NUDO-973233 format. One line per field, with one value per atom (N, C-alpha, C): residue number from 1; residue in one letter; z, y, x. Coordinates in pm, whole numbers, plus 32768, in hexadecimal, padded with zeros to 4 digits. Layout:
BEGIN
seq <- NUM/...
type <- A/...
zz <- Z/...
yy <- Y/...
xx <- X/...
This chain:
BEGIN
seq <- 1/1/1/2/2/2/3/3/3/4/4/4/5/5/5/6/6/6/7/7/7/8/8/8/9/9/9/10/10/10/11/11/11/12/12/12/13/13/13/14/14/14/15/15/15/16/16/16/17/17/17/18/18/18/19/19/19/20/20/20/21/21/21/22/22/22/23/23/23/24/24/24/25/25/25/26/26/26/27/27/27/28/28/28/29/29/29/30/30/30/31/31/31/32/32/32/33/33/33/34/34/34/35/35/35/36/36/36/37/37/37/38/38/38/39/39/39/40/40/40/41/41/41/42/42/42/43/43/43/44/44/44/45/45/45/46/46/46/47/47/47/48/48/48/49/49/49/50/50/50/51/51/51/52/52/52/53/53/53/54/54/54/55/55/55/56/56/56/57/57/57/58/58/58/59/59/59/60/60/60/61/61/61/62/62/62/63/63/63/64/64/64/65/65/65/66/66/66/67/67/67/68/68/68/69/69/69/70/70/70/71/71/71/72/72/72/73/73/73/74/74/74/75/75/75/76/76/76/77/77/77/78/78/78/79/79/79/80/80/80/81/81/81/82/82/82/83/83/83/84/84/84/85/85/85/86/86/86/87/87/87/88/88/88/89/89/89/90/90/90/91/91/91/92/92/92/93/93/93/94/94/94/95/95/95/96/96/96/97/97/97/98/98/98/99/99/99/100/100/100/101/101/101/102/102/102/103/103/103/104/104/104/105/105/105/106/106/106/107/107/107/108/108/108/109/109/109/110/110/110/111/111/111/112/112/112/113/113/113/114/114/114/115/115/115/116/116/116/117/117/117/118/118/118/119/119/119/120/120/120/121/121/121/122/122/122/123/123/123/124/124/124/125/125/125/126/126/126/127/127/127/128/128/128/129/129/129/130/130/130/131/131/131/132/132/132/133/133/133/134/134/134/135/135/135/136/136/136/137/137/137/138/138/138/139/139/139/140/140/140/141/141/141/142/142/142/143/143/143/144/144/144/145/145/145/146/146/146/147/147/147/148/148/148/149/149/149/150/150/150/151/151/151/152/152/152/153/153/153/154/154/154/155/155/155/156/156/156/157/157/157/158/158/158/159/159/159/160/160/160/161/161/161/162/162/162/163/163/163/164/164/164/165/165/165/166/166/166/167/167/167/168/168/168/169/169/169/170/170/170/171/171/171/172/172/172/173/173/173/174/174/174/175/175/175/176/176/176/177/177/177/178/178/178/179/179/179/180/180/180/181/181/181/182/182/182/183/183/183/184/184/184/185/185/185/186/186/186/187/187/187/188/188/188/189/189/189/190/190/190/191/191/191/192/192/192/193/193/193/194/194/194/195/195/195/196/196/196/197/197/197/198/198/198/199/199/199/200/200/200/201/201/201/202/202/202/203/203/203/204/204/204/205/205/205/206/206/206/207/207/207/208/208/208/209/209/209/210/210/210/211/211/211/212/212/212/213/213/213/214/214/214/215/215/215
type <- M/M/M/R/R/R/R/R/R/T/T/T/E/E/E/R/R/R/L/L/L/F/F/F/A/A/A/L/L/L/S/S/S/E/E/E/A/A/A/L/L/L/R/R/R/A/A/A/R/R/R/R/R/R/T/T/T/G/G/G/I/I/I/T/T/T/A/A/A/E/E/E/A/A/A/L/L/L/A/A/A/E/E/E/R/R/R/F/F/F/N/N/N/V/V/V/S/S/S/L/L/L/R/R/R/T/T/T/M/M/M/Y/Y/Y/R/R/R/D/D/D/L/L/L/E/E/E/S/S/S/L/L/L/R/R/R/A/A/A/A/A/A/S/S/S/L/L/L/P/P/P/V/V/V/H/H/H/A/A/A/E/E/E/R/R/R/G/G/G/R/R/R/G/G/G/G/G/G/G/G/G/Y/Y/Y/A/A/A/L/L/L/D/D/D/R/R/R/S/S/S/Y/Y/Y/A/A/A/L/L/L/P/P/P/P/P/P/V/V/V/N/N/N/F/F/F/T/T/T/A/A/A/R/R/R/E/E/E/A/A/A/S/S/S/L/L/L/L/L/L/V/V/V/T/T/T/A/A/A/G/G/G/R/R/R/L/L/L/L/L/L/I/I/I/D/D/D/Q/Q/Q/R/R/R/W/W/W/M/M/M/P/P/P/F/F/F/T/T/T/D/D/D/T/T/T/L/L/L/A/A/A/T/T/T/A/A/A/L/L/L/D/D/D/K/K/K/V/V/V/E/E/E/S/S/S/A/A/A/L/L/L/P/P/P/P/P/P/R/R/R/G/G/G/Q/Q/Q/R/R/R/D/D/D/L/L/L/A/A/A/A/A/A/L/L/L/R/R/R/R/R/R/S/S/S/L/L/L/S/S/S/F/F/F/V/V/V/G/G/G/V/V/V/P/P/P/A/A/A/R/R/R/S/S/S/C/C/C/E/E/E/P/P/P/E/E/E/V/V/V/R/R/R/E/E/E/V/V/V/I/I/I/E/E/E/S/S/S/A/A/A/W/W/W/V/V/V/E/E/E/Q/Q/Q/R/R/R/P/P/P/L/L/L/R/R/R/I/I/I/R/R/R/Y/Y/Y/D/D/D/G/G/G/A/A/A/R/R/R/G/G/G/E/E/E/A/A/A/D/D/D/R/R/R/T/T/T/V/V/V/R/R/R/I/I/I/R/R/R/S/S/S/V/V/V/V/V/V/M/M/M/E/E/E/R/R/R/T/T/T/E/E/E/T/T/T/L/L/L/L/L/L/N/N/N/C/C/C/D/D/D/D/D/D/L/L/L/D/D/D/K/K/K/G/G/G/E/E/E/A/A/A/R/R/R/Q/Q/Q/F/F/F/K/K/K/L/L/L/H/H/H/K/K/K/V/V/V/T/T/T/A/A/A/A/A/A/R/R/R/L/L/L/V/V/V/E/E/E/E/E/E/A/A/A/S/S/S/S/S/S/V/V/V/S/S/S
zz <- FAA4/FA6D/FA3F/FA63/FA14/F999/F95F/F8E1/F88B/F89E/F83D/F819/F88A/F87E/F81A/F84E/F7DF/F766/F755/F6BD/F673/F6B3/F686/F649/F6BD/F6BF/F645/F657/F5E3/F56B/F533/F4B6/F497/F4E7/F4E0/F4C1/F52C/F4FA/F452/F43F/F3A9/F350/F363/F2EF/F2DB/F365/F35C/F304/F30F/F2D6/F223/F1FA/F175/F12F/F1AB/F183/F1E1/F1A6/F22E/F2B2/F2FF/F35D/F395/F3C1/F404/F487/F48E/F51E/F577/F55E/F5D5/F5FD/F5A9/F5CE/F609/F5D0/F618/F6B9/F6B2/F71A/F7A1/F77A/F7CB/F804/F789/F796/F7EA/F7F7/F839/F8C5/F8D9/F93D/F94F/F8F9/F8F8/F8B1/F8F9/F8BC/F802/F7B1/F728/F6E3/F756/F754/F73F/F796/F7B2/F761/F6FE/F68B/F612/F616/F5AA/F5AB/F60C/F628/F612/F642/F620/F58E/F528/F4D4/F46F/F4A5/F46C/F494/F505/F50F/F4D6/F4B5/F476/F3D2/F392/F32A/F310/F3A6/F386/F3AE/F3D6/F3CA/F359/F2DB/F25B/F254/F294/F28E/F1FF/F1A6/F16E/F176/F1F8/F214/F1C9/F19A/F14A/F157/F13E/F17C/F0E4/F0EF/F084/F0A1/F00C/F011/EFFE/F00D/EFDE/F06F/F008/F061/F093/F115/F122/F13A/F120/F12B/F1C7/F1D9/F25D/F21C/F294/F2BE/F28D/F226/F203/F1F6/F1D9/F1C9/F133/F0ED/F071/F054/F000/EFF9/EFDA/EF47/EF4E/EF8B/F017/F081/F081/F0CE/F129/F09D/F0BE/F0A8/F0D9/F0AD/F0F8/F15F/F1C5/F214/F201/F240/F227/F2B2/F28E/F33E/F303/F33E/F368/F3F1/F3C1/F437/F488/F4EE/F551/F50A/F4C1/F480/F40A/F3CC/F370/F35F/F3BD/F3C5/F408/F447/F45F/F425/F3B3/F31C/F29E/F2C2/F27E/F2AE/F34E/F36A/F378/F399/F378/F30E/F288/F219/F209/F22A/F1EA/F244/F2B9/F314/F2D1/F28B/F24A/F1DB/F195/F112/F11E/F1BF/F1CE/F1F0/F274/F289/F218/F1AD/F144/F0B5/F0E2/F070/EFD2/EFE2/EF6C/EF19/EF27/EEF5/EF4D/EEE3/EF27/EF6A/EF6B/EF76/F048/F07D/F0F0/F17F/F164/F1A2/F199/F12D/F10D/F133/F10A/F14A/F1CE/F227/F2AC/F2FC/F2BC/F31E/F2ED/F27E/F264/F2E1/F2D6/F35B/F3B3/F3DA/F478/F480/F41A/F449/F445/F415/F421/F48A/F4BC/F52C/F5AF/F5AE/F5FE/F624/F5CB/F5AB/F61F/F635/F665/F70C/F737/F7C7/F826/F879/F8CE/F8AE/F8BF/F8DE/F828/F7BF/F737/F726/F769/F75F/F7B3/F7E6/F867/F7D6/F7B7/F76B/F6E1/F6B7/F630/F661/F6D1/F709/F705/F72D/F730/F6B3/F660/F5CA/F589/F5A1/F55E/F572/F5F6/F610/F5EE/F5D0/F5AC/F51E/F4C6/F419/F3FD/F3C8/F378/F2CE/F298/F1FB/F1AA/F161/F113/F0B1/F060/EFDC/EFC1/EF2A/EEFB/EED8/EF5F/EF14/EEC5/EE79/EDFD/EE07/EE7F/EE78/EEFB/EF08/EF57/EF88/EFAC/EFA7/EF9E/EF9B/EF8B/EFCF/EF77/EFD5/F062/F076/F0D8/F141/F12B/F19B/F1B6/F143/F177/F1DF/F1B8/F21B/F2A1/F2AB/F34D/F38D/F324/F366/F38E/F34B/F36D/F408/F40A/F473/F50E/F4E1/F55D/F56A/F529/F515/F589/F55B/F580/F5F6/F602/F677/F6E8/F6C1/F721/F74D/F6F1/F703/F6E1/F733/F6E1/F698/F626/F5BF/F5A4/F564/F51C/F49F/F47A/F3F1/F3AF/F35F/F2EF/F28C/F2BC/F27E/F21B/F1D1/F15B/F16C/F1AE/F1D6/F187/F1AB/F172/F190/F204/F217/F1E9/F194/F17C/F1DC/F1D4/F206/F293/F2F2/F39D/F3C5/F412/F450/F4C6/F4D5/F55D/F593/F60E/F64D/F660/F663/F65D/F66D/F6BF/F6C1/F678/F637/F5D4/F63E/F634/F671/F634/F5AD/F545/F4D0/F46A/F3D4/F3A2/F334/F2E8/F272/F224/F193/F12B/F0FE/F088/F013/EFB5/EF42/EEF6/EF1B/EF1D/EF2A/EFA6/EFE5/F087/F0D3/F132/F197/F211/F28B/F315/F328/F3D9/F414/F4AA/F504/F570/F590/F5FE/F66C/F6CD/F747/F730/F6EF/F6F1/F76F/F784/F803/F82A/F7CE/F7EF/F809/F7E6/F832/F84F/F867/F8D9/F8CB/F82E/F7E4/F786/F792/F70C/F67C/F619/F59B/F53E/F4A7/F42F/F401/F3AC/F34A/F2AE/F266/F1E3/F1B7/F1A6/F19E/F103/F099/F02F/F035/F0C7/F0D0/F125/F17C/F197/F136/F13B/F0FF/F124/F1D2/F210/F284/F28A/F355/F37E/F407/F440/F4D3/F512/F578/F5E6/F660/F6B7/F741/F78D/F823/F85F/F8C3/F920/F974/F989/F9F9/F9AE/F901/F8DE/F885/F898/F859/F886/F91A/F948/F952/F92B/F93C/F8D8
yy <- 68D3/689A/68B6/685D/6883/68C4/68FA/690F/68B9/684B/67C7/67A0/67A5/6753/67C1/6838/68AD/6899/6896/68A1/681F/67B5/6731/6756/6787/67A5/6805/686A/68E2/6899/684D/6801/67A6/676D/6704/67A0/67E1/684A/6868/6883/68BE/6859/67EB/677A/6760/677B/6735/6799/6840/689B/6894/6888/68BB/6971/6996/6A21/6A96/6AF2/6B14/6B58/6B6A/6BA4/6C19/6C64/6CEB/6CE4/6D1A/6CFB/6D22/6D88/6DB4/6D4E/6CF5/6CA5/6C2E/6BF1/6B91/6BB1/6C26/6C5B/6C35/6C65/6C58/6BAA/6B86/6B09/6AA6/6ADD/6A92/6AD8/6B51/6B96/6BAE/6BF6/6C58/6CD6/6D1A/6DAA/6D8B/6DF5/6E0E/6DF4/6E26/6E36/6DAE/6D40/6CF8/6C6E/6C6E/6C46/6C77/6CE4/6CF0/6CA4/6C9C/6C61/6BD2/6B5D/6AF6/6ACC/6B38/6B30/6B31/6B65/6B7D/6B0B/6AE7/6A56/69BC/69CD/696D/6961/6A01/6A0D/69CD/69EE/69C0/6959/6903/684B/6824/6870/6852/6846/684E/6861/68B4/68B4/691F/695C/69D2/6A3A/6A8B/6A99/6B5A/6BA4/6C2C/6C7C/6C8D/6C87/6C89/6D25/6D83/6DF3/6DD2/6E1E/6E31/6DE3/6DDA/6D8A/6CEE/6CCC/6C47/6C3C/6CA4/6CBC/6C98/6C9B/6C9B/6C1F/6C13/6B8A/6B1E/6AAA/6A39/69E2/6952/690C/68DD/68DB/68B4/6822/6839/67A3/6717/675F/66CE/66C2/66F4/66C7/6638/6617/65AE/651D/64C7/642D/63FB/63C7/6395/632A/6334/62A1/6233/6233/616F/6139/6094/6069/6002/601A/5FC9/5F70/5EF4/5EBF/5EDB/5EC4/5ECE/5E8F/5E07/5DB9/5E32/5E2E/5E54/5EE7/5F5E/5FBB/5FAA/5F38/5F29/5EFB/5EC1/5E78/5EEC/5F3D/5FB8/6014/605E/606B/604E/5FBC/5F8D/5F8D/5F56/5F47/5FF6/604E/60C9/6111/60FA/610C/60BF/6070/6019/606B/6083/60D6/6157/6185/61FA/61F1/6181/613E/615E/60CC/60C4/6116/6189/61F8/61B6/6168/6155/61C0/6229/628B/6303/637E/63F8/644F/6419/6467/6437/643A/63F9/645E/64EE/654B/6532/6527/64FC/6472/6414/6366/637E/63D9/63C1/6426/6491/64C3/6482/644B/63E6/6341/633C/62A0/62C7/636C/6394/63A2/63B2/63CC/633D/62C0/624D/6206/6218/620B/623B/62B9/62E5/62D4/629E/6259/61D5/6175/6112/610A/60CE/60B1/60C9/60DB/60C2/6048/5FD4/5F66/5F21/5F76/5F3F/5FA0/5FE5/6054/6000/5FCB/5F88/5EEA/5EC4/5E54/5E6F/5EF8/5F0D/5F1B/5F79/5F6D/5EF5/5E91/5E0D/5DB5/5DDB/5DC2/5DFD/5E78/5EA6/5E79/5E54/5E28/5DA8/5D49/5CEA/5CB5/5D2D/5D19/5D5D/5D0E/5D51/5D4C/5DB4/5DC2/5DDB/5D77/5D9D/5D72/5D4A/5D68/5D0D/5D05/5CB4/5C2E/5BDA/5B66/5B3A/5ABE/5A74/5A16/59BC/5939/5976/592E/5944/58A8/58A2/581D/5836/57C3/57B8/581B/584F/58CB/58AA/5823/5808/5802/57DD/57A6/5854/58AB/5926/594B/5934/5991/5954/58B4/58B3/58D6/58BF/590D/59BA/59E8/5A85/5A88/5A46/5A45/5A18/59A3/5985/59E9/5A24/5A94/5B34/5B58/5BB7/5BAE/5B2A/5B1C/5ACD/5A9A/5A62/5A04/59A2/5921/58A7/5840/57C3/5769/573E/5703/5687/562E/55B1/55BC/559E/55BC/5523/5514/54AC/54D5/54CD/54FB/5496/54B0/5461/548F/5456/545E/5413/5412/53CD/5339/5309/5289/5243/52AE/527A/52DC/52AB/5310/52F5/5345/5317/5360/535A/53AC/53E9/548F/54C3/552D/551F/559D/5607/567C/56E0/5767/57C7/586D/5898/5918/5953/59CE/59F3/5A66/5AD7/5A94/5B1D/5B1E/5B54/5B2B/5B81/5B31/5B96/5B6D/5BD9/5BD4/5C19/5B90/5BCA/5BC1/5BB4/5BD9/5B4D/5AEA/5A63/5A17/5A15/59DD/5A28/59E2/5A2B/59D0/5A01/59A2/59BD/5930/595C/591F/5981/5957/5942/58C4/585E/583D/5819/57CE/5761/56DC/5667/5636/562F/560D/5565/5515/547A/545D/54C3/54B2/54EA/5556/55BD/5616/564C/5685/56EA/5726/57AB/5778/5763/5734/578F/57AD/57F0/57B5/57E3/578E/57FA/579C/57E9/57D7/5840/5853/57EA/57F5/57B0/5701/56ED/5667/5628/5684/5665/5654/55A7/5586/5583/5582/558F/55B9/55FF/564A/5668/564B/5680/56A6/5700/572A/56B6/56C6/5672/56CE/5690/56A3/56C6/572F/572D/568F/5677/55F0/5578/5571/5509/551C/5576/55B6/5562/555F/54F5/54A0/5428/53A7/5346
xx <- 1718/1740/17B6/1839/18B9/18DD/1931/195E/1947/1970/1994/190F/18D2/1837/17CA/17F0/178A/17F1/183D/187A/1830/184F/17F0/175C/1731/1682/1691/16D6/16CC/16C8/173A/1746/16D4/16AA/1612/15B1/1580/1519/151A/1589/15AE/1590/15D8/15D6/152B/14CA/1445/13F9/13FC/13B4/13C2/135C/135B/135B/1350/1363/13E3/13F0/1472/1429/148E/1457/14BF/148F/14C9/154E/1584/1606/15C1/156A/1504/14A6/145B/1442/1461/14E0/151F/155B/159A/15A0/1550/14D5/1482/1435/1438/1415/149F/14F8/1560/1586/1547/155D/15FD/1623/16A1/16AB/170B/1701/170A/1708/170A/17A7/17E6/187D/18C2/1876/1892/186A/17F7/17BD/1837/1847/18AA/1921/194A/19C1/19BF/1964/1916/1910/18E0/18D4/1952/19BA/1A5F/1A60/1A70/1ADE/1A70/19E3/19C5/1A0D/1A2C/1A50/1AE5/1B2C/1BD6/1BB8/1B55/1B62/1B1A/1B0C/1AE7/1A75/1A1A/197C/1973/191D/18EC/1890/1891/184D/1823/17D4/17FA/1762/1746/16F3/169F/162E/15C1/1570/1565/1513/14A0/142E/13AE/1353/12DA/1272/129C/1298/12CD/133C/139C/142E/1468/14F4/153C/15AB/15B1/162E/15CC/163F/15EE/1655/166D/16C7/16CA/16FD/1738/16D4/1672/1608/16A5/16CE/1759/179B/17AC/180E/17F2/1772/174B/1708/174B/172F/1693/163E/15D9/160B/159F/1619/161B/168F/16B9/16BD/167A/1661/16D1/1756/17B0/17AA/17C1/17D7/1867/1885/18E9/1956/1938/19BA/19D6/1960/1993/19F2/19B1/1A02/1A9C/1AB9/1B1F/1B85/1B53/1BA6/1BD1/1B7D/1B6F/1BDA/1BDB/1C54/1CB9/1CDB/1D72/1D93/1D48/1D76/1DB9/1D63/1D89/1E03/1DFF/1E56/1EFE/1ECE/1F5E/1F83/1F3F/1F34/1F61/1F64/1FCA/2038/2057/20B9/2153/2101/213C/2167/2141/213A/210B/20AB/2087/2016/200E/1FAF/1FF5/1FD2/2017/1F8E/1EFB/1EA1/1E82/1EE7/1EF8/1EC3/1E8C/1E55/1DB6/1DA7/1D0D/1CAD/1D26/1D1C/1D13/1D5F/1D62/1CEE/1CE2/1C3A/1BC0/1BBF/1B6D/1B78/1BE8/1BE9/1B9E/1C0B/1BFB/1B52/1ADA/1A5E/1A2A/1A52/1A2A/1A4B/1ABF/1AE0/1A83/1AAC/1A54/19AF/1997/18EC/18F5/1961/1952/1953/18FA/18F5/1984/1990/1A04/1A5F/19E6/1A1A/1A63/1A03/1A26/1AC0/1AB8/1B68/1BC2/1BBF/1C26/1C57/1BC8/1BD1/1C21/1C06/1C32/1CE5/1D19/1DC0/1DE4/1DB7/1DE5/1DF1/1D80/1D94/1E05/1E1B/1E72/1F24/1F2C/1F9C/1FC0/1F4D/1F5F/1F81/1F7F/1F75/201F/2044/20B8/20A7/20D2/20D0/2136/219F/2206/2201/2191/2185/2103/20F8/204E/2069/202E/2042/2012/203C/202A/1FC3/1FC1/1F85/1EEA/1EAB/1E3B/1DFB/1D97/1D44/1CAB/1C49/1BDF/1B8B/1B2B/1AE1/1AC9/1A5B/1A3E/1AB2/1B0C/1B91/1BBC/1BBE/1BCD/1B80/1AF4/1AA4/1A81/1ABB/1AA2/1B39/1BC5/1C16/1C13/1BF7/1BAE/1B6C/1B10/1ACD/1B04/1B71/1BC7/1C25/1C56/1CB2/1C7F/1BF4/1BEC/1BAC/1B48/1B05/1B42/1BCD/1C33/1BFF/1BEB/1B9C/1C00/1BF7/1C35/1BF4/1C53/1C35/1C22/1C1B/1C3F/1C98/1D02/1D1D/1D45/1D3E/1D8C/1DDF/1E64/1EE7/1F31/1F44/1F8C/202E/2078/20F6/215A/21CB/225C/221B/21D3/21BF/2141/20FF/206C/1FF7/1F81/1F1B/1F32/1F11/1EE9/1E8F/1E43/1DF1/1E30/1E28/1E39/1DE9/1E04/1DA6/1DFE/1DCF/1E32/1DD7/1E16/1E10/1E3B/1DFE/1E62/1EAD/1F19/1F59/1F61/1F87/1FAF/1FB0/1FA4/1F9F/2007/2046/209A/20B1/2077/206A/20F0/2153/21BD/21B0/21EB/21F5/21B8/21C9/21AC/210E/2138/20B0/209C/203E/1FFC/2031/207B/2088/2048/2040/1FC7/202E/2063/209D/2031/203C/1FD8/2016/1FBA/1FD0/1F89/201A/1FBB/1FAE/1F1B/1EE4/1EE1/1F0D/1EF8/1F8A/2000/2090/20A8/205B/2087/212A/2153/2197/2165/21D4/219D/21DC/216C/2175/2167/219F/216C/2147/20D0/2098/207F/209A/2050/1FD6/1F95/1F0E/1ECC/1F12/1F02/1F00/1F55/1F43/1EDF/1EAD/1E4A/1DAD/1D84/1D11/1C9C/1C93/1C0A/1C37/1B9C/1BAE/1B42/1B20/1AB1/1AAE/1A60/1A82/1A4C/1A80/1A64/1A48/1A10/1A15/1A6A/1A7A/1AF8/1B05/1AAF/1AD2/1B0A/1AD3/1AFD/1B81/1BA9/1C44/1CAE/1C85/1D0B/1CFB/1C79/1C61/1CCB
């Protein structure tokens, strides 16, 4: 077992116990020397895991019970959006506690499968944040647009432009949030050109299949 794998297994073993366990017992369990086990326990402490030694009956090394939250089952989309939003808070320096936030986001991101991590990277590249938009759209429209952006699917929108309402089939390339509105940079699949749409002027939206998006 590699050291990184052993450290993870060690932290999980400590988390699962209701009582402490001696370093000798841990060394035997993981088939390492006592000296190596002491180094591993120090490494966990250096990684901010609250490992402490308890004295007396049932004592030994234990992980502080207040450290871990109960398991939370995020979907890949939920986790991706949480990490994307959190990284933007760090990049924009909107809060002073960025180190703690960064370690929390690292944990969420590491729990994503490889495909989810690749999708997350693409999501972050396609989102810009330069302010707090004051205008939005109807919740059902926002839900469809979110799905289209995250899943990179084409959608049909009804847009209230300068010449009145018109239907467009588009694919969202990036989302820009600025001080007054959210802008959707899209490929207009009907006209074969790049277009920018204001989110609050989208009055209706629905996902479409790939084959029908160019018809």
